[in-house]
C-alpha positions in Angstrom: -11.3 -41.6 -194.4 -14.7 -40.2 -195.3 -15.5 -40.0 -199.0 -16.1 -36.2 -198.7 -12.7 -35.8 -197.1 -11.1 -37.8 -199.9 -12.8 -35.7 -202.6 -11.7 -32.5 -200.9 -8.0 -33.7 -200.7 -8.2 -34.7 -204.4 -9.5 -31.3 -205.3 -6.7 -29.7 -203.3 -4.1 -31.7 -205.3 -6.0 -30.9 -208.5 -5.4 -27.1 -208.4 -1.6 -27.0 -208.0 -1.2 -29.8 -210.5 -3.3 -27.9 -213.1 -1.4 -24.6 -212.5 2.0 -26.3 -212.4 1.3 -28.1 -215.8 0.2 -24.8 -217.3 3.4 -23.1 -216.2 5.6 -26.0 -217.6 3.6 -25.9 -220.9 4.1 -22.1 -221.2 7.8 -22.4 -220.6 8.4 -25.3 -223.0 6.3 -23.5 -225.7 8.4 -20.3 -225.3 11.6 -22.4 -225.8 10.5 -23.5 -229.3 12.9 -22.3 -232.0 11.9 -19.5 -234.2 10.5 -16.0 -233.8 6.7 -15.7 -234.2 7.1 -12.1 -235.2 9.4 -13.1 -238.2 6.9 -15.9 -239.2 4.0 -13.5 -239.2 5.7 -10.7 -241.0 7.3 -12.9 -243.6 10.9 -13.0 -245.0 10.6 -9.5 -246.5 10.1 -7.7 -243.2 12.9 -5.5 -242.0 14.7 -6.1 -238.7 13.1 -2.9 -237.2 9.6 -4.2 -238.1 10.4 -7.6 -236.5 11.8 -6.0 -233.3 8.7 -3.7 -233.1 6.3 -6.6 -233.3 8.4 -8.6 -230.8 8.1 -5.7 -228.3 4.4 -5.4 -229.0 3.8 -9.1 -228.3 5.9 -8.9 -225.1 8.4 -11.5 -226.4 11.4 -9.3 -225.5 10.6 -9.7 -221.8 12.2 -12.5 -219.6 10.2 -15.8 -219.6 9.2 -15.5 -215.9 7.8 -12.0 -216.5 5.9 -13.3 -219.5 4.6 -16.2 -217.3 3.4 -13.8 -214.6 1.6 -11.7 -217.2 0.0 -14.8 -218.7 -1.3 -16.0 -215.3 -2.6 -12.5 -214.5 -4.6 -12.6 -217.7 -5.5 -16.3 -217.3 -7.3 -15.6 -214.0 -9.3 -12.9 -215.8 -10.3 -15.4 -218.5 -8.0 -14.0 -221.1 -5.7 -16.3 -222.9 -4.3 -13.6 -225.2 -4.7 -13.0 -229.0 -3.7 -15.4 -231.8 -1.0 -13.8 -233.9 -2.4 -15.8 -236.9 -6.1 -15.3 -236.8 -6.1 -12.0 -234.7 -8.9 -13.6 -232.6 -9.0 -14.1 -228.9 -7.6 -17.6 -228.1 -10.3 -18.2 -225.5 -13.0 -17.7 -228.2 -11.2 -20.0 -230.6 -10.7 -22.7 -227.9 -14.4 -22.4 -226.9 -15.3 -22.9 -230.6 -13.1 -25.9 -231.5 -12.9 -27.7 -228.2 -16.5 -29.0 -228.1 -16.0 -30.6 -231.6 -12.9 -32.5 -230.4 -14.6 -33.4 -227.1 -17.7 -34.8 -229.0 -15.4 -36.9 -231.3 -13.4 -38.2 -228.3 -16.6 -39.1 -226.3 -17.9 -41.0 -229.4 -14.6 -42.8 -229.8 -14.6 -43.8 -226.1 -18.2 -45.1 -226.2 -17.3 -47.1 -229.3 -14.2 -48.6 -227.7 -16.2 -49.6 -224.6 -19.1 -51.0 -226.6 -16.7 -53.2 -228.7 -13.9 -53.8 -226.1 -15.9 -54.9 -223.2 -17.8 -57.7 -224.9 -14.7 -58.9 -226.7 -12.6 -58.8 -223.6 -15.2 -60.8 -221.6 -15.6 -63.3 -224.4 -11.8 -63.7 -224.7 -11.4 -64.2 -221.0 -14.2 -66.6 -220.6 -13.2 -68.7 -223.6 -9.5 -68.7 -223.2 -7.5 -70.2 -226.1 -10.7 -70.8 -228.1 -11.9 -69.1 -231.3 -13.3 -66.1 -229.5 -10.1 -65.5 -227.7 -7.9 -65.8 -230.8 -10.2 -63.5 -232.8 -10.2 -60.9 -230.0 -6.4 -60.9 -229.8 -6.1 -60.5 -233.5 -8.4 -57.5 -233.4 -6.5 -56.0 -230.5 -3.1 -56.5 -232.1 -4.4 -55.0 -235.4 -5.9 -52.0 -233.6 -2.6 -51.2 -231.9 -0.4 -51.8 -234.9 -2.1 -49.9 -237.7 -1.5 -46.2 -237.7 -4.7 -44.1 -237.5 -4.1 -42.1 -240.7 -3.7 -45.3 -242.7 -7.0 -46.8 -241.4 -8.6 -43.5 -242.0 -7.6 -43.4 -245.6 -8.8 -47.1 -246.1 -12.2 -46.2 -244.6 -12.5 -43.1 -246.8 -11.8 -45.1 -249.9 -14.2 -48.0 -248.8 -17.1 -46.0 -247.4 -16.7 -42.7 -249.2 -15.6 -43.7 -252.7 -16.7 -47.3 -253.3 -19.8 -47.7 -251.2 -20.7 -44.0 -250.9 -22.7 -44.5 -247.7 -20.9 -42.3 -245.3 -19.5 -38.8 -245.5 -15.8 -38.5 -245.2 -15.2 -34.8 -244.3 -16.6 -32.2 -242.0 -18.9 -32.4 -239.0 -22.2 -31.8 -240.7 -23.6 -31.1 -244.2 -22.8 -27.4 -244.8 -26.2 -26.9 -246.4 -28.0 -27.8 -243.2 -28.5 -25.1 -240.5 -26.7 -25.8 -237.3 -28.8 -26.6 -234.2 -29.2 -24.0 -231.5 -26.0 -23.7 -229.6 -26.2 -25.3 -226.2 -23.1 -27.4 -225.6 -21.3 -26.7 -228.9 -21.4 -30.4 -229.7 -23.6 -30.8 -232.8 -24.9 -34.3 -232.0 -25.8 -33.3 -228.4 -27.3 -30.0 -229.4 -29.4 -31.7 -232.2 -30.7 -34.2 -229.7 -31.5 -31.6 -227.1 -33.3 -29.4 -229.5 -35.1 -32.2 -231.3 -33.5 -31.4 -234.6 -33.7 -34.8 -236.2 -32.2 -34.0 -239.7 -29.1 -32.5 -238.0 -28.9 -35.4 -235.6 -29.0 -38.0 -238.4 -26.5 -36.2 -240.5 -24.1 -35.4 -237.7 -24.1 -39.0 -236.6 -23.2 -40.1 -240.1 -20.3 -37.7 -240.1 -18.9 -38.7 -236.8 -18.9 -42.5 -237.4 -15.7 -42.9 -239.3 -13.4 -40.4 -237.4 -14.7 -41.8 -234.0 -14.2 -45.4 -235.1 -10.6 -44.7 -236.2 -9.8 -42.9 -232.9 -11.4 -45.9 -231.0 -9.1 -48.5 -232.4 -6.2 -48.2 -230.0 -8.4 -47.8 -226.8 -10.5 -50.7 -227.9 -7.5 -52.9 -228.3 -6.1 -52.0 -224.9 -9.6 -52.5 -223.3 -9.8 -56.0 -224.8 -6.3 -57.0 -223.6 -6.7 -55.6 -220.0 -10.2 -57.0 -219.5 -9.2 -60.4 -220.9 -6.3 -60.7 -218.5 -8.5 -59.5 -215.7 -11.1 -62.1 -216.4 -8.5 -64.9 -216.7 -6.8 -63.8 -213.5 -10.0 -63.7 -211.4 -12.3 -66.4 -212.8 -10.6 -69.2 -210.8 -10.2 -67.4 -207.5 -11.8 -68.6 -204.4 -14.7 -66.1 -204.2 -15.8 -67.1 -207.7 -15.7 -70.8 -206.8 -17.7 -70.1 -203.6 -20.6 -68.3 -205.2 -20.5 -70.8 -208.1 -20.9 -73.7 -205.6 -23.8 -71.9 -204.0 -25.7 -72.4 -207.3 -25.7 -68.8 -208.5 -26.5 -68.2 -212.2 -23.3 -68.1 -214.4 -24.5 -64.9 -216.1 -24.9 -63.2 -212.7 -21.5 -64.4 -211.6 -19.9 -63.1 -214.8 -21.7 -59.7 -215.0 -22.1 -58.8 -211.3 -19.0 -60.1 -209.6 -16.3 -61.2 -212.1 -16.7 -58.3 -214.4 -16.6 -55.6 -211.7 -13.3 -57.0 -210.3 -11.7 -57.7 -213.6 -12.6 -54.2 -215.0 -10.6 -52.3 -212.4 -7.2 -52.5 -214.2 -9.1 -51.3 -217.4 -10.8 -48.5 -215.4 -7.4 -47.3 -214.1 -6.2 -46.5 -217.6 -9.5 -45.1 -219.0 -8.5 -41.6 -218.1 -5.2 -42.0 -220.0 -7.0 -43.5 -223.0 -9.5 -40.7 -223.1 -6.7 -38.1 -222.9 -4.7 -39.9 -225.6 -7.8 -39.8 -227.9 -8.2 -36.1 -227.3 -4.5 -35.3 -227.7 -3.8 -37.5 -230.7 -7.0 -36.6 -232.6 -5.3 -34.0 -234.7 -4.2 -36.7 -237.2 -7.8 -37.9 -237.7 -9.1 -34.3 -237.8 -6.7 -33.4 -240.5 -7.6 -36.5 -242.6 -11.4 -36.0 -242.2 -11.3 -32.2 -242.2 -12.9 -32.2 -238.7 -13.0 -28.7 -237.2 -11.5 -29.6 -233.9 -9.0 -28.3 -231.4 -6.3 -30.6 -232.8 -6.2 -28.9 -236.2 -6.2 -25.6 -234.4 -3.2 -26.4 -232.3 -1.3 -28.0 -235.1 -1.8 -24.9 -237.4 -0.7 -22.8 -234.4 2.5 -24.8 -234.0 3.4 -24.1 -237.6 3.5 -20.4 -237.0 4.7 -20.5 -233.4 1.5 -19.0 -232.3 2.4 -19.2 -228.6 -0.9 -18.2 -227.1 -2.9 -20.5 -229.3 -0.7 -23.5 -228.5 -0.9 -22.9 -224.8 -4.6 -22.2 -224.9 -5.4 -25.5 -226.7 -3.0 -27.4 -224.5 -4.7 -26.1 -221.4 -8.1 -27.4 -222.6 -6.5 -30.9 -223.1 -4.8 -30.8 -219.7 -8.0 -29.8 -218.0 -9.9 -32.7 -219.5 -7.1 -35.1 -218.6 -7.2 -34.1 -215.0 -11.0 -34.1 -214.7 -11.3 -37.5 -216.3 -8.6 -39.0 -214.0 -10.3 -37.4 -211.0 -13.6 -39.1 -212.0 -11.9 -42.4 -212.5 -10.4 -42.3 -209.0 -14.0 -41.8 -207.6 -15.3 -44.8 -209.6 -12.8 -47.2 -208.0 -15.0 -47.5 -204.9 -18.0 -48.4 -206.9 -16.3 -51.3 -208.8 -14.5 -52.7 -205.8 -15.8 -51.8 -202.3 -12.7 -53.5 -200.8 -10.7 -50.5 -201.8 -10.2 -48.2 -198.8 -9.7 -44.6 -199.5 
């Protein structure tokens, strides 16, 4: 199968998967207990007022009718209005989503920067000090809850050492860089705004590190197992016997094969970072999509919940699509 044909087929599967997931999300959100109209109006509102707002929001219609109306608006770029902020949901998602995406990208880069060297060291030095230390780090990263580690880091770096900020995305007294991507670090870099770049990097270190703990642990474990499984195989023995440098064997041949199981879950790890970031965003007061969706859930803000979830679904599908395309690079033996 040609690579272009494979990409076309993957794209053909992408669209119905995306739309079907949106439909399921919409239906599940509508099944949540509670009446948004009652929550918005408060306990002192009369039944007539609640019924009037329910009709105004279209919540008195059958779910399938509401779904058709939602898709009609969705294809016109309209995700509806938030009943809490009275702002278009699409505008709010566009405002908060880049912040969460920036945080997730930083967390994934940290997890790869730490997890790959640790995984290689653990696999190459099985049952030695490096292996034991890597396994302890991996077990710790998986076991400790994010909010607990976040609180410890706030106390250590914010209260005792006072070297890193512990809330927000950037110093509120600094002017924001010119909006290009919506991600402060990237926009500061693209516009050459070095004070904003330095300050935003300091703000993102702690939340990104906390979010990277679990992906780092899983990267270490998977890569270690891949190294151990492949380092004694015949193709490694053959190129070793031919006198090739051990560093070239490790980095060019062994790593590429051993990294495939890790690569297969990178999409899931990135999506988990983005979907579970709300805990870290609440602790560090990070203005991200997670906080926006959690606050929307508290008020049964249907449109806001669905809009935020759609953004996460889209990233999940796009990242997994890109991971599928990377398989061929890491292992040419894979036939599409």
